[in-house]
N, C-alpha and C positions, 0 to 999 in steps of 0.2 A: 503396437509397433515397437520393435526396440530400436530401430533406424530411429524415428520419429522422436522415441524417447532420447536417445542420445543428442539429436539435433537439439532438443529444446534445452536440454541440461548445459551443451556448449553456449547457448544464446542465454540462459540466464546467467551463468557465469561472466559472460562477456559483461554483461548487465552490471553485476556484482562489481563489477571490475573499471567501473565507470566508464563504460562505452557503448551507452545508451542510444546514441545519434549513430555509431556504426551498425549495430545490432538493427536499426529501424531500416538503413540502408539496404542492408544483406537480406532482410523478410521479404523488401521488395524484389529486389533482384531475383531471389529465388522463385519468386512466384511469376516472376517476368519469363526466367529461364525455363521453368515448367509449363510454360504456354497456359495457364489457367485463366478461363475466361473471368470475368467480373466479379459473378457469382461466386465463384469457388476459391476468389483471392480474397474475397470480402473480409474475412476475420484475419490474415495475414496483414491487409491492410489497416485495419480496426489496431491491431497490435501496434503497426509501426508509426502510425498517428499518434498514439497515445505514449510511444517511447517518446518521440520526437517533440512532443507537446508538454510535456513533464520532465524531460533531460535535464532541465534546471534544479530539480527537486531528487533528482536521481544520483547524487553524489555519492553513492555509496562506499566509496574509499576512504572520504572525509566524514561520514557519520561512522564507519566502524573504528578509525583510528581516534575517531571521540569518543568512541565506548556508546554511542545512542544506539538504541535498538532498533531494526530497521523490519522487524516481523510485522505485518499488522494483527497477528494473533495476541502479540502483546499489548499493544492498543485497542485493539476488541475488547479483550479480557478487561482493561482498566475501563474503557466505558460502558462496559456491562455493569463492572462492580461498582462503578461511583454514580453510575447516572441510571442505568435500567431499573438494577435491583430497586431504586430508592423510587423513581418519577415514572415509572412504567406501571401504574397501579390505575384498575377502574375507577372512572368517576374523578379523579384526582385532576386537581387545579392549580397553577403555579403561577404568581406573579415572575417577571423577570427577575427582581430584586431579591425575593424570597428563596427561588430556585437557586441562583447563583450564590448566595447564603449558605443554603443546604452542600451544596457542592464542596464548598471551600472546606466547612468543617466535615465533612466526608473524607476529602485530600487529607486534611491534617491528622484525623484520626487513622486512616488507612497509611500514610508515611509514618506513623510513631510518632508523630510532632507535638501530640496532645501535651505532653507537660511543660514544653517550651511555650 
């Protein structure tokens, strides 16, 4: 539904502008104004609760101004490259100390810091 897509795009933009708490409230208000029953508004309430609970961590204006990545794809890609590719091997067993050492070495190599 194009109207739904536009609504979601506006709310996502507001979250990126640092307005997660306002978006949470607006989602709840919209569900109430549409007279949704508890089952129909469940996902809206879950989303609003998530935004409220995570608001301290959703300071996207600060993250963007600092040049930090905000896309989960970047983080998931790094995890897959550093962790999954090495540790997700059938039958492998790792101690915490050994796994940490390997992860540090892989990070140094991936960052191109090996010569240093």
